[in-house]
C-alpha positions, -999 to +999 in steps of 0.1 A: -085-573+061-109-564+084-108-533+105-126-508+127-142-478+116-147-442+141-168-412+149-147-387+126-149-350+137-176-338+110-174-303+122-144-279+138-162-279+167-176-311+170-160-331+203-191-354+205-219-367+188-251-384+187-259-413+164-290-409+143-292-439+116-272-461+095-279-454+057-257-489+053-271-526+066-248-555+079-237-571+047-239-543+025-207-533+000-190-501+010-165-479-010-151-449-002-169-417-001-203-438+006-224-425+035-224-450+063-246-433+089-258-401+101-247-384+132-258-352+149-232-328+157-229-293+177-248-280+146-265-301+124-271-341+116-242-347+092-234-377+068-203-397+076-183-410+051-164-446+048-126-446+039-123-482+030-133-508+010-152-541+022-185-552+036-203-538+068-198-569+091-208-549+125-229-520+137-218-511+173-239-477+174-272-474+184-299-448+175-292-425+206-258-434+214-237-403+224-202-411+215-168-389+216-152-386+184-129-416+175-154-438+191-155-474+176-189-470+154-184-505+136-164-533+113-158-532+077-142-564+062-143-592+039-174-617+040-171-641+063-139-625+079-134-638+118-140-604+136-136-615+172-103-598+182-116-567+167-148-568+188-124-573+220-103-543+209-135-521+201-148-534+236-116-524+255-118-492+236-154-487+248-150-490+282-121-467+284-143-433+276-177-423+284-202-437+273-189-473+285-209-500+264-198-526+279-191-552+309-160-571+318-174-604+319-182-610+280-170-639+260-172-652+229-209-662+234-215-627+236-193-620+204-219-638+183-248-627+199-234-591+188-231-599+152-263-616+151-282-587+167-265-565+143-269-586+113-310-582+118-312-540+122-302-511+141-312-514+175-342-492+186-333-458+205-340-463+244-376-448+255-369-415+276-386-424+306-395-389+325-392-382+363-424-364+373-418-346+408-448-328+422-448-304+444-460-320+477-487-293+488-497-299+456-505-334+460-522-334+494-555-336+496-553-327+533-572-301+554-563-269+562-538-270+593-561-257+621-551-236+652-575-237+682-598-215+670-601-229+642-592-216+606-600-179+603-621-167+570-597-143+552-594-107+572-600-075+550-589-044+557-604-008+561-601-002+526-615-033+514-586-052+504-579-086+515-550-096+537-528-118+516-488-123+507-470-110+475-463-146+468-501-159+471-520-130+454-496-137+424-504-174+426-541-167+426-540-144+398-525-173+377-546-198+387-577-175+387-585-184+421-609-160+443-592-147+474-620-133+489-635-172+492-598-184+509-600-187+545-565-174+560-542-192+584-512-167+588-512-140+614-548-121+616-562-143+589-536-132+560-536-157+532-504-172+529-493-194+495-503-229+510-538-219+517-543-206+477-525-241+472-552-261+492-579-240+480-569-256+444-568-290+460-605-287+472-620-279+437-639-305+421-619-334+404-606-324+368-607-285+373-569-284+381-541-294+358-509-295+365-479-304+341-456-328+355-419-322+357-400-334+328-366-341+324-345-327+296-312-344+279-287-319+272-278-325+235-248-324+214-257-289+204-270-273+234-237-287+250-215-271+228-236-239+228-232-237+267-194-238+265-188-215+237-211-190+252-197-195+282-163-188+271-169-159+248-188-140+275-162-147+302-131-143+277-141-115+256-142-078+274-179-070+257-189-032+255-224-021+236-233+005+213-271+014+205-283+033+175-320+042+162-323+040+122-350+054+102-370+022+081-391+048+059-370+042+030-358+008+030-394-002+035-407+013+007-376+003-015-386-034+000-422-031-013-412-019-044-388-048-052-411-073-044-437-059-064-412-059-091-401-094-085-438-106-082-448-092-118-415-102-136-411-136-121-447-149-104-449-167-074-415-177-076-397-149-073-376-143-041-392-120-013-370-094+001-365-090+037-352-063+055-324-087+071-313-089+033-307-055+034-291-056+072-267-083+058-255-061+029-254-028+047-234-047+075-211-061+045-205-026+030-197-012+064-173-039+069-151-028+041-147+007+050-138-001+086-122-033+085-112-034+121-148-044+132-141-074+103-112-086+128-104-115+152-083-112+186-054-141+185-038-133+216-003-125+200-019-104+172-050-091+156-063-106+123-078-081+102-095-104+074-094-095+037-130-114+030-165-103+045-187-134+051-216-124+073-234-150+091-272-149+103-282-164+133-309-193+128-329-210+155-337-242+151-350-267+174-328-273+206-302-245+197-289-220+173-266-223+139-251-195+122-246-200+081-221-175+066-227-154+033-195-159+016-181-124-002-216-105+011-199-073-002-197-085-038-223-107-049-253-092-066-278-080-040-308-103-055-281-134-055-273-123-020-312-128-010-311-164-028-283-173-007-294-159+029-327-181+018-309-212+010-289-212+043-314-209+065-338-234+049-311-260+051-300-248+083-338-258+099-336-288+079-301-292+097-286-301+064-257-277+062-222-285+052-194-278+075-179-252+055-213-234+053-213-225+093-177-216+100-149-192+097-168-164+093-158-129+100-195-112+116-222-121+127-262-108+126-287-114+151-324-104+144-348-108+167-371-088+151-399-108+138-408-117+176-411-086+184-378-076+205-374-039+203-335-042+213-313-069+228-274-077+234-261-106+223-227-122+230-200-123+206-193-152+182-157-163+192-133-157+179-152-126+157-146-094+173-186-083+172-220-090+167-252-070+155-281-071+173-312-062+155-348-054+170-382-053+150-393-023+131-421+000+152-441+033+146-421+055+168-419+096+167-395+106+141-385+146+132-391+152+095-392+188+082-388+203+121-422+182+130-423+149+151-443+126+133-446+084+134-424+065+116-407+034+111-373+028+132-359-001+145-329-003+170-298-016+169-265-030+193-234-036+180-215-059+205-177-053+205-148-067+218-130-042+236-096-057+230-098-049+190-126-023+188-127+007+206-160+028+213-149+055+184-144+027+160-175+010+165-198+041+164-181+048+133-195+017+120-229+020+132-228+057+116-219+042+083-246+011+088-276+038+096-267+057+063-265+030+038-300+018+056-314+054+051-303+054+014-309+018+007-303+023-029-269+022-023-271-014-016-277-024-048-254-011-066-216-028-063 
């Protein structure tokens, strides 16, 4: 008996998905557990499994279609089975919610056309047409407006400084325009923004190149990120604690470990990073300060017994946070390998649902981008997040003398409903001590 199969919820936060491609063709046999299609969720491109046996008779979804969870995607049944009634049902359901794929004026001829079309192949995604919008001043080739006395040359103050508005100066600097060659139309010959833009238009053709405005559709991932961060920032009373940490010992140990690994394992050896030590130190500090490893649950606080540390990974179009499970208990080199595997699969958008959900604490490290320090939004429902800046040479005190040394700065974002200032400070104190005595991180 033929039946409609629907878009299932592929991740805990998924409300809609964007169809990527079919992995089965019309006419292929399907068994429970077979992969039917790939769908982009808010976190990754994920595989959708079949739950029934039969033949794939109709494909309703096309690459690029955005569909809410529960949307009809196709029909599975027996070869040669009449599916016109099911097509009518699918059509009504698609019309009932966004996006409406069908019109009201359809009949049996269109049903036959649908079946024939999908028997050939999945339709190509619709091209995205940019909607350029260039400022009128930049498009105009008109001459500068004239007063009764004609345009005045740029007025120069006694100090030799040309009179121009701050915005005109900024544009001239960005576009490499010599203001002494621009005629000002403002009061007293003052150069305005419009004067600089007109001077750009008067340059020889081909000198000035301006990018067109580009419309960027909001992806499922960006939509969910926006909603979750908006809710977290509005619902959680954040406060922030900052600390600077001496990285001399941990950097020395990192270099020694990498040299030893390269000697004994060759090129296949994993490279240990500062972030690996940060993950381990966070995990051990969470064990000693379990209130930071907690979640607000409206009528109670859940103090988690497990320590699952998330590592925020930037990917095209958004951010995903895979979790290292039991990061306080697994051997250090196993933790290093687990982080590498999770980060690589996150960038390839091949994470499983259970790998990026239900964590207890998150680390966001922007040090590799040259960021000294920053404050991050907590990953709800967790109670804290550690933002990490880059290592830099700064003044440190050693043996009573001020000398240069490598340090980095961290900022702990705390949910004040769960964590008080003193508790957050004690956590950071433990974290700092572990990083500055890094051999403690190698032993379980």
